[in-house]
C-alpha positions as CSV (number, residue, x, y, z in Angstrom):
1,X,-21.7,33.2,-26.3
2,X,-20.7,32.1,-22.8
3,X,-17.0,32.6,-22.2
4,X,-14.9,29.5,-21.2
5,X,-14.1,29.4,-17.5
6,X,-11.1,27.3,-16.7
7,X,-11.6,24.6,-14.0
8,X,-9.5,25.5,-10.9
9,X,-7.0,23.2,-9.4
10,X,-8.5,20.7,-7.0
11,X,-7.7,21.0,-3.4
12,X,-5.7,18.2,-1.7
13,X,-7.3,16.0,1.0
14,X,-4.9,15.6,3.9
15,X,-5.7,13.2,6.8
16,X,-4.9,14.2,10.3
17,X,-4.8,11.0,12.4
18,X,-5.5,10.6,16.1
19,X,-6.4,8.0,18.6
20,X,-9.9,7.4,20.0
21,X,-12.2,9.3,20.3
22,X,-10.7,11.7,17.8
23,X,-10.0,9.3,15.0
24,X,-8.8,10.4,11.5
25,X,-10.2,13.7,10.1
26,X,-9.5,15.0,6.7
27,X,-8.5,18.6,5.9
28,X,-8.5,20.3,2.5
29,X,-5.5,22.4,1.4
30,X,-4.4,24.1,-1.8
31,X,-1.1,23.5,-3.7
32,X,0.9,25.6,-1.3
33,X,-0.6,24.0,1.8
34,X,-2.9,26.9,2.6
35,X,-6.0,25.8,4.5
36,X,-9.2,25.4,2.4
37,X,-11.2,23.5,5.0
38,X,-10.3,22.5,8.6
39,X,-10.0,18.7,9.3
40,X,-13.7,18.0,10.1
41,X,-14.4,15.4,7.4
42,X,-14.1,11.7,7.7
43,X,-13.6,11.0,4.0
44,X,-13.2,12.9,0.7
45,X,-13.5,11.5,-2.8
46,X,-11.8,12.8,-6.0
47,X,-12.9,16.2,-7.3
48,X,-14.7,16.4,-10.6
49,X,-15.5,19.4,-12.9
50,X,-19.0,20.6,-12.1
51,X,-19.7,21.9,-15.6
52,X,-19.7,25.6,-14.5
53,X,-16.0,26.2,-14.0
54,X,-15.9,24.8,-10.6
55,X,-15.3,21.4,-8.8
56,X,-17.4,18.9,-6.9
57,X,-16.5,15.9,-4.7
58,X,-18.3,13.4,-2.5
59,X,-17.4,13.8,1.2
60,X,-18.4,12.5,4.6
61,X,-18.8,14.3,7.9
62,X,-17.5,12.9,11.2
63,X,-20.7,10.9,11.7
64,X,-20.1,9.1,8.4
65,X,-22.9,10.8,6.5
66,X,-22.1,11.8,2.9
67,X,-22.8,14.8,0.8
68,X,-21.1,16.9,-1.9
69,X,-18.5,19.7,-1.5
70,X,-17.4,22.4,-4.0
71,X,-13.8,23.2,-4.7
72,X,-13.7,25.7,-1.9
73,X,-14.7,23.1,0.7
74,X,-18.3,24.2,1.1
75,X,-21.2,21.9,1.2
76,X,-23.4,22.2,-1.9
77,X,-25.6,19.3,-0.8
78,X,-25.1,18.7,2.9
79,X,-24.4,15.3,4.5
80,X,-27.4,13.0,4.7
81,X,-26.5,10.1,2.5
82,X,-25.3,6.7,3.7
83,X,-22.6,6.7,1.0
84,X,-21.6,8.6,-2.2
85,X,-19.1,7.5,-4.8
86,X,-16.8,9.2,-7.3
87,X,-18.2,10.9,-10.4
88,X,-18.0,8.6,-13.4
89,X,-17.4,9.2,-17.1
90,X,-21.0,10.2,-17.5
91,X,-20.6,12.9,-14.8
92,X,-22.8,11.1,-12.3
93,X,-22.1,9.9,-8.7
94,X,-23.7,6.9,-7.2
95,X,-25.2,7.4,-3.7
96,X,-27.1,5.3,-1.2
97,X,-30.0,6.4,0.9
98,X,-32.1,4.1,3.0
99,X,-30.3,1.1,1.6
100,X,-31.1,2.0,-2.0
101,X,-28.9,3.5,-4.8
102,X,-29.4,6.4,-7.0
103,X,-27.3,8.9,-9.0
104,X,-26.5,12.6,-8.4
105,X,-25.2,15.1,-10.9
106,X,-22.3,17.6,-10.4
107,X,-24.7,20.0,-8.6
108,X,-25.0,17.4,-5.9
109,X,-28.7,16.9,-6.7
110,X,-30.2,13.5,-7.3
111,X,-31.1,13.0,-11.0
112,X,-32.0,9.4,-10.4
113,X,-33.9,8.7,-7.2
114,X,-32.6,6.0,-4.8
115,X,-34.6,3.0,-6.0
116,X,-32.0,0.4,-7.0
117,X,-30.7,-2.4,-4.7
118,X,-27.4,-2.2,-6.6
119,X,-25.9,0.2,-9.1
120,X,-22.6,0.4,-10.9
121,X,-20.8,3.3,-12.7
122,X,-21.8,4.2,-16.2
123,X,-19.8,2.8,-19.1
124,X,-20.4,3.8,-22.7
125,X,-23.8,5.3,-21.8
126,X,-25.3,2.5,-19.7
127,X,-24.9,1.3,-16.1
128,X,-25.6,-2.1,-14.6
129,X,-28.4,-1.7,-12.0
130,X,-30.3,-4.2,-9.8
131,X,-33.8,-4.2,-8.5
132,X,-35.6,-6.9,-6.5
133,X,-36.5,-8.4,-9.9
134,X,-32.8,-8.8,-11.0
135,X,-30.1,-7.0,-12.9
136,X,-30.4,-4.8,-16.0
137,X,-29.1,-1.7,-17.7
138,X,-30.2,1.9,-17.0
139,X,-29.6,5.1,-19.0
140,X,-28.5,8.3,-17.3
141,X,-32.1,9.2,-16.6
142,X,-32.5,6.1,-14.5
143,X,-34.8,4.3,-17.0
144,X,-34.1,0.6,-17.2
145,X,-33.7,0.1,-20.9
146,X,-32.4,-3.5,-21.0
147,X,-33.4,-6.5,-19.0
148,X,-34.2,-5.9,-15.3
149,X,-34.6,-9.6,-14.6
150,X,-31.1,-11.0,-15.3
151,X,-29.4,-13.0,-12.5
152,X,-26.2,-11.1,-13.3
153,X,-25.0,-8.5,-15.8
154,X,-21.6,-7.1,-16.8
155,X,-20.8,-3.7,-18.2
156,X,-20.8,-2.8,-21.9
157,X,-17.4,-2.4,-23.4
158,X,-16.4,0.1,-26.1
159,X,-17.7,-2.3,-28.8
160,X,-19.9,-5.3,-28.9
161,X,-22.6,-6.7,-26.6
162,X,-22.5,-7.1,-22.8
163,X,-22.3,-10.3,-20.8
164,X,-25.3,-11.5,-18.8
165,X,-26.4,-14.6,-16.9
166,X,-30.2,-14.8,-17.6
167,X,-31.0,-17.3,-14.8
168,X,-29.4,-18.2,-11.5
169,X,-26.9,-21.1,-11.9
170,X,-27.4,-20.9,-15.7
171,X,-25.0,-20.3,-18.5
172,X,-23.8,-16.8,-19.6
173,X,-24.4,-15.1,-22.9
174,X,-24.4,-11.6,-24.3
175,X,-27.1,-9.0,-25.2
176,X,-26.8,-6.0,-27.5
177,X,-27.6,-2.4,-26.7
178,X,-31.2,-3.0,-27.7
179,X,-31.5,-5.8,-25.2
180,X,-31.7,-8.5,-27.9
181,X,-29.7,-11.8,-27.4
182,X,-26.5,-11.4,-29.4
183,X,-24.6,-14.5,-28.3
184,X,-26.5,-17.4,-26.9
185,X,-26.0,-18.4,-23.3
186,X,-23.5,-21.2,-23.5
187,X,-20.5,-20.1,-21.3
188,X,-19.7,-20.8,-17.6
189,X,-18.2,-17.3,-17.3
190,X,-18.1,-14.2,-19.5
191,X,-16.3,-10.8,-19.4
192,X,-16.9,-7.5,-21.4
193,X,-15.6,-7.0,-24.9
194,X,-12.5,-5.0,-25.4
195,X,-11.9,-2.3,-28.0
196,X,-10.3,-5.0,-30.3
197,X,-13.6,-6.9,-30.5
198,X,-12.7,-9.9,-28.3
199,X,-14.1,-11.0,-25.0
200,X,-12.8,-13.6,-22.5
201,X,-15.2,-16.5,-21.8
202,X,-15.0,-19.6,-19.7
203,X,-16.0,-23.2,-20.4
204,X,-15.4,-25.3,-17.3
205,X,-12.1,-24.3,-15.8
206,X,-10.5,-22.9,-19.0
207,X,-10.8,-19.5,-20.7
208,X,-10.9,-18.6,-24.3
209,X,-11.7,-15.6,-26.6
210,X,-14.8,-15.0,-28.8
211,X,-15.6,-12.3,-31.3
212,X,-18.7,-10.2,-31.3
213,X,-20.6,-12.9,-33.2
214,X,-19.7,-15.5,-30.6
215,X,-17.2,-17.3,-32.8
216,X,-14.0,-18.6,-31.3
217,X,-10.9,-16.5,-31.7
218,X,-9.0,-18.8,-29.3
219,X,-10.7,-21.9,-27.9
220,X,-10.5,-22.4,-24.1
221,X,-6.9,-23.0,-23.1
222,X,-6.1,-20.3,-20.5
223,X,-6.4,-20.9,-16.8
224,X,-7.2,-17.3,-16.3
225,X,-8.2,-14.4,-18.6
226,X,-8.9,-11.0,-17.1
227,X,-11.0,-8.3,-18.9
228,X,-9.2,-6.3,-21.6
229,X,-7.9,-2.9,-20.5
230,X,-7.7,0.5,-22.3
231,X,-4.4,-0.7,-23.8
232,X,-6.2,-3.6,-25.5
233,X,-4.4,-6.2,-23.3
234,X,-5.8,-8.9,-21.0
235,X,-3.8,-10.5,-18.2
236,X,-3.5,-14.2,-18.8
237,X,-2.2,-17.4,-17.1
238,X,-1.8,-20.5,-19.3
239,X,0.2,-23.5,-20.2
240,X,0.7,-26.7,-18.2
241,X,3.3,-28.3,-16.1
242,X,6.7,-27.4,-17.4
243,X,5.5,-24.7,-19.8
244,X,3.2,-22.5,-17.8
245,X,3.2,-18.8,-18.4
246,X,1.7,-15.5,-17.2
247,X,1.5,-12.2,-19.1
248,X,-0.7,-10.2,-21.3
249,X,-2.5,-11.2,-24.5
250,X,-4.0,-9.1,-27.3
251,X,-7.4,-9.4,-28.9
252,X,-6.1,-12.2,-31.1
253,X,-5.0,-14.2,-28.0
254,X,-1.3,-13.7,-28.8
255,X,1.1,-13.3,-25.9
256,X,2.4,-9.8,-26.1
257,X,4.1,-9.5,-22.7
258,X,5.4,-12.6,-20.9
259,X,6.2,-12.6,-17.2
260,X,9.9,-13.0,-16.7
261,X,10.7,-12.4,-13.0
262,X,8.5,-9.7,-11.5
263,X,5.5,-8.3,-13.4
264,X,2.4,-6.6,-12.3
265,X,-1.0,-7.9,-13.4
266,X,-2.2,-4.5,-14.6
267,X,-0.9,-1.5,-16.4
268,X,-1.3,1.9,-14.8
269,X,-1.0,5.1,-16.8
270,X,-0.1,2.9,-19.8
271,X,3.0,1.5,-18.1
272,X,3.7,-2.0,-16.6
273,X,6.0,-2.4,-13.7
274,X,8.6,-5.2,-14.2
275,X,11.7,-6.3,-12.3
276,X,14.1,-9.0,-11.3
277,X,13.8,-8.8,-7.5
278,X,16.5,-6.2,-7.1
279,X,15.8,-3.6,-9.8
280,X,12.4,-2.4,-11.1
281,X,11.4,-0.4,-14.1
282,X,8.5,-0.1,-16.6
283,X,7.7,-1.2,-20.1
284,X,5.0,0.1,-22.5
285,X,2.1,-2.0,-23.8
286,X,4.3,-3.3,-26.6
287,X,7.0,-4.5,-24.1
288,X,9.4,-1.8,-25.0
289,X,11.5,-0.3,-22.1
290,X,9.9,2.9,-21.0
291,X,11.7,3.5,-17.7
292,X,15.0,1.7,-17.1
293,X,15.1,-0.8,-14.2
294,X,17.0,1.5,-11.9
295,X,14.8,1.4,-8.8
296,X,15.2,-0.9,-5.8
297,X,11.5,-0.3,-5.1
298,X,8.8,1.5,-6.9
299,X,5.0,1.5,-6.6
300,X,2.7,1.3,-9.6
301,X,1.8,4.7,-11.0
302,X,-1.1,6.7,-9.5
303,X,-3.7,8.4,-11.8
304,X,-1.8,11.6,-11.0
305,X,1.1,10.2,-13.1
306,X,3.6,9.8,-10.2
307,X,4.9,6.9,-8.0
308,X,7.0,6.7,-4.9
309,X,10.3,5.1,-5.8
310,X,13.7,4.2,-4.2
311,X,17.1,4.2,-5.8
312,X,20.0,2.4,-4.1
313,X,23.3,3.8,-5.3
314,X,25.2,2.6,-2.3
315,X,22.5,3.8,0.1
316,X,18.7,3.9,-0.3
317,X,17.3,7.2,-1.4
318,X,13.6,7.8,-1.8
319,X,11.8,10.2,-4.1
320,X,9.0,10.7,-6.7
321,X,9.1,9.1,-10.2
322,X,6.9,10.3,-13.0
323,X,5.7,8.6,-16.2
324,X,8.2,10.5,-18.3
325,X,11.0,8.8,-16.3
326,X,12.0,12.0,-14.4
327,X,12.8,11.4,-10.7
328,X,12.8,14.0,-7.9
329,X,14.8,12.9,-4.8
330,X,13.1,13.5,-1.5
331,X,14.8,15.2,1.4
332,X,12.8,12.9,3.8
333,X,14.0,9.6,5.2
334,X,11.3,7.4,3.7
335,X,7.6,7.2,2.7
336,X,5.0,6.4,5.3
337,X,4.3,2.7,5.7
338,X,1.1,1.0,7.0
339,X,0.8,-1.3,10.0
340,X,2.1,-4.3,7.8
341,X,5.1,-2.4,6.6
342,X,4.0,-1.6,3.1
343,X,4.6,1.8,1.6
344,X,1.3,3.9,1.5
345,X,2.4,5.8,-1.6
346,X,0.3,8.2,-3.7
347,X,-3.4,8.2,-2.9
348,X,-5.4,7.7,-6.1
349,X,-8.0,10.3,-5.0
350,X,-5.8,13.0,-3.5
351,X,-2.6,12.9,-5.6
352,X,-0.4,13.2,-2.5
353,X,2.1,10.8,-0.9
354,X,3.0,11.0,2.8
355,X,6.7,10.9,3.7
356,X,8.3,10.6,7.2
357,X,10.5,13.6,8.2
358,X,13.4,13.3,10.6
359,X,11.5,15.2,13.3
360,X,8.5,12.8,13.3
361,X,6.3,15.0,11.1
362,X,4.3,13.6,8.2
363,X,5.1,15.6,5.0
364,X,2.6,15.3,2.1
365,X,4.4,15.5,-1.3
366,X,2.8,16.2,-4.7
367,X,3.4,14.5,-8.1
368,X,6.3,16.9,-8.7
369,X,8.0,15.9,-5.5
370,X,7.3,19.2,-3.8
371,X,6.3,19.4,-0.2
372,X,2.7,20.6,0.1
373,X,2.1,20.5,3.8
374,X,3.2,18.9,7.1
375,X,1.2,17.3,9.9
376,X,3.2,17.6,13.2
377,X,2.2,16.1,16.6
378,X,3.6,17.4,19.8
379,X,6.0,15.2,21.9
380,X,3.3,14.4,24.5
381,X,0.7,13.7,21.8
382,X,-1.8,16.3,23.2
383,X,-1.7,18.6,20.1
384,X,-1.3,18.5,16.4
385,X,-0.5,21.2,13.8
386,X,-1.1,21.5,10.1
387,X,1.6,23.6,8.4
388,X,1.8,24.9,4.9
389,X,4.7,24.4,2.5
390,X,6.5,27.5,4.0
391,X,6.2,26.1,7.5
392,X,3.4,28.4,8.7
393,X,0.7,27.0,11.0
394,X,-2.6,26.9,9.2
395,X,-4.5,24.8,11.8
396,X,-4.0,23.4,15.3
397,X,-5.9,20.9,17.3
398,X,-5.7,19.7,20.9
399,X,-6.9,16.6,22.8
400,X,-5.8,14.4,25.7
401,X,-2.1,13.5,25.9
402,X,-1.2,10.5,23.7
403,X,-4.0,11.2,21.2
404,X,-1.6,12.1,18.3
405,X,1.5,10.3,17.4
406,X,4.7,11.3,15.6
407,X,5.7,9.2,12.6
408,X,9.1,7.4,12.6
409,X,10.9,5.4,10.0
410,X,9.8,1.7,9.8
411,X,12.1,0.6,6.9
412,X,15.2,2.8,7.2
413,X,15.2,2.7,11.0
414,X,17.8,4.5,13.2
415,X,20.0,2.2,15.2
416,X,18.2,3.3,18.4
417,X,14.9,2.0,17.1
418,X,16.1,-1.6,17.3
419,X,17.1,-1.2,21.0
420,X,15.1,-3.3,23.5
421,X,17.1,-2.3,26.6
422,X,17.3,1.5,26.6
423,X,19.7,2.0,29.5
424,X,22.5,0.1,27.9
425,X,22.3,2.3,24.8
426,X,21.3,5.7,26.0
427,X,22.9,5.4,29.5
428,X,26.1,4.0,30.9
429,X,26.8,0.6,29.2
430,X,29.6,-0.3,31.7
431,X,27.3,0.4,34.7
432,X,24.6,-1.9,33.1
433,X,27.2,-4.5,32.7
434,X,28.3,-4.2,36.3
435,X,24.8,-4.7,37.5
436,X,24.5,-7.8,35.3
437,X,27.8,-9.2,36.8
438,X,26.4,-8.9,40.3
439,X,23.3,-10.9,39.5
440,X,23.0,-14.5,40.9
441,X,23.7,-17.0,38.1
442,X,20.8,-18.9,36.7
443,X,20.1,-21.0,33.6
444,X,18.8,-19.2,30.5
445,X,18.3,-19.9,26.8
446,X,19.7,-17.2,24.4
447,X,17.4,-16.2,21.6
448,X,14.2,-17.2,23.4
449,X,11.3,-14.8,23.9
450,X,11.8,-15.1,27.6
451,X,15.3,-16.6,28.1
452,X,14.6,-17.6,31.7
453,X,11.4,-19.5,30.9
454,X,12.7,-23.0,30.6
455,X,9.4,-24.9,30.6
456,X,8.9,-27.3,27.7
457,X,12.4,-27.2,26.2
458,X,13.4,-29.9,23.7
459,X,16.8,-31.6,23.6
460,X,18.1,-29.1,21.0
461,X,17.2,-26.2,23.2
462,X,18.8,-27.8,26.2
463,X,22.1,-28.0,24.3
464,X,22.1,-24.1,24.1
465,X,21.5,-23.4,27.8
466,X,23.8,-21.0,29.5
467,X,24.5,-20.2,33.2
468,X,24.6,-16.6,34.3
469,X,22.5,-13.5,33.5
470,X,21.6,-12.0,30.1
471,X,20.0,-8.9,28.6
472,X,18.4,-8.6,25.1
473,X,20.0,-5.3,24.0
474,X,18.6,-5.1,20.5
475,X,16.5,-7.2,18.1
476,X,15.0,-7.1,14.6
477,X,12.8,-9.6,12.7
478,X,12.7,-9.2,8.9
479,X,10.0,-11.3,7.2
480,X,10.9,-13.0,3.9
481,X,8.1,-11.1,2.1
482,X,9.6,-7.8,3.3
483,X,13.1,-8.8,2.3
484,X,11.9,-9.7,-1.2
485,X,9.9,-6.4,-1.5
486,X,12.7,-4.2,-0.2
487,X,16.1,-5.6,-1.4
488,X,18.0,-2.9,0.5
489,X,16.4,-3.8,3.8
490,X,18.9,-6.5,5.0
491,X,22.0,-4.4,4.2
492,X,20.5,-1.4,6.0
493,X,19.6,-3.4,9.1
494,X,23.0,-5.1,9.1
495,X,24.7,-1.7,9.1
496,X,22.6,-0.4,12.0
497,X,23.3,-3.5,14.0
498,X,27.0,-3.1,13.2
499,X,26.7,0.5,14.5
500,X,25.1,-0.8,17.7
501,X,27.5,-3.6,18.3
502,X,30.7,-1.6,17.6
503,X,29.5,1.4,19.7
504,X,28.7,-0.8,22.7
505,X,32.0,-2.8,22.3
506,X,33.9,0.5,22.4
507,X,32.0,1.7,25.5
508,X,32.6,-1.6,27.3
509,X,36.3,-1.5,26.4
510,X,36.5,2.0,28.0
511,X,35.0,0.5,31.2
512,X,36.6,-2.9,31.3
513,X,39.8,-2.6,29.3
514,X,41.0,-4.9,26.5
515,X,38.8,-8.0,25.9
516,X,40.1,-11.5,25.6
517,X,41.8,-12.5,22.3
518,X,39.4,-13.4,19.5
519,X,40.2,-17.1,19.8
520,X,39.0,-17.1,23.4
521,X,35.7,-15.2,22.7
522,X,32.6,-16.9,24.1
523,X,29.5,-17.5,21.9
524,X,26.3,-18.0,23.8
525,X,24.7,-19.6,20.8
526,X,25.6,-20.3,17.2
527,X,23.4,-19.4,14.3
528,X,23.8,-18.3,10.7
529,X,26.1,-15.4,11.5
530,X,27.5,-14.2,14.8
531,X,30.4,-12.3,16.4
532,X,31.4,-11.9,20.0
533,X,33.7,-9.9,22.2
534,X,34.5,-11.3,25.8
535,X,36.0,-9.8,28.9
536,X,37.3,-11.6,32.0
537,X,35.9,-9.8,35.0
538,X,37.0,-11.6,38.2
539,X,35.5,-15.0,38.1
540,X,32.9,-14.0,35.5
541,X,32.9,-13.6,31.8
542,X,31.2,-10.5,30.2
543,X,30.0,-11.3,26.7
544,X,28.7,-9.0,24.0
545,X,27.3,-11.1,21.1
546,X,25.6,-10.3,17.8
547,X,23.6,-13.3,16.6
548,X,21.6,-13.9,13.4
549,X,19.5,-16.8,12.2
550,X,17.6,-17.4,8.9
551,X,14.6,-19.6,8.6
552,X,12.1,-20.0,5.8
553,X,13.5,-16.8,4.3
554,X,12.9,-14.8,7.5
555,X,15.9,-13.2,9.2
556,X,16.2,-12.5,12.9
557,X,19.1,-10.5,14.4
558,X,19.8,-10.0,18.1
559,X,22.5,-8.4,20.3
560,X,23.0,-9.9,23.8
561,X,24.9,-8.8,26.8
562,X,25.6,-11.6,29.3
563,X,27.5,-12.3,32.4
564,X,28.5,-16.0,32.6
565,X,30.2,-18.2,35.2
566,X,33.8,-18.5,34.0
């Protein structure tokens, strides 16, 4: 009898990003951040048991050619494929070679030659494949056992037949696992059967539910019905003007979870994220509260069972939430965000979430909230280091200056990150004001991108013209979508602008003495919120103003320093 060999823990894939020509390269590290493989890969998929006590994963080299790695980061089938996908429930990985698809087993060897023009993952023993003749179903040996000439085919569910469209532009029906017609083609759209024995089908613009015999469970009445998930629920949109609804229905078509405020359109790890715009939590498939709505922001759960989350008990605090409701606060300022300002969160393949450290490093955190490793760029961007959980350097790289960048907060920014005119904040504010007072007066429009560009002004703009000189000290623009996503963002930004304004006012008081009384303060321009402090300096007025304006839900805040004709 062969003794059981436990599957080892999968290594983590960690990206090391750089500018051209370096690009992003992926390293492999273990749970303590020790180096498994240097960053010389362009992509790594999820690891899968190889059936012999080890692991295997699809991966790509720097040229974008794919192959398969073992759990120690060694090629077991070297790069030479155009693409390779994750291993599915049948233990097979789709790959593409010369434009055609095949399947490889956990040894990395092709068990189905590349001969299909399209191929999907295996579900319940069969996979949808496509040849030049059309779509059909193949078994794990690659033999097309059903069809092969359908215009379109959908996967088999846990019960019942599978949806097909026999001819282009024709109606949809269902075939059984022997390839025999099970439900005649009479639908305009059809989805797989769920475990409860119901399938969403469409007639015209409306969706309904049929059973495995093709009889109506619910006649077409929904505007949308998604496929049933592993919880036996399908996301639905229905109703009409005045009584529309969205939520999840069961196999009888009964509304189990109704959207009330925020609600995701999919459950992850058996939990559904819900919220009211300010607090988010999770409910189970029956709608029972699973995790209290205590989080100002939280992502949906990753397959590793963790999610990046933020609590706001007077000040935003980020950390890692798990499906059992336990939360581990992070010592780092915030999670990494993408170019559009959205939290990157846990990677479904790697099980790590990147956080931004105060020193500009990227810290990769596991599902327990523990730091696994750090990626640190040098100040000049000419080098980068990968360090383990203990801070030891496990790999270093070098390139031209400016190739590697440090990561800085993009949500919970420091006050200095909003500054547009660095000398007035990091230097002598009074000296900057003195230089401004010496400038020859000219007309300007406060709040404009270029305040001195007066071409094409309308009558409303002309009413706001000032005479003197002005500097944009600091600015922030918060989009309505971001304010809705991150309810703490406005308070945080307001506090940072208060810090900027109060600090600069104090420095100018030290240089120019007491300002004019509040009732004599000058406002360059009114908006939806402003405050100003003004000094009389000879025949000029020195004005420090904070100005905010709201439009279409967006919020713009600026601080100006101006010298005006008295």
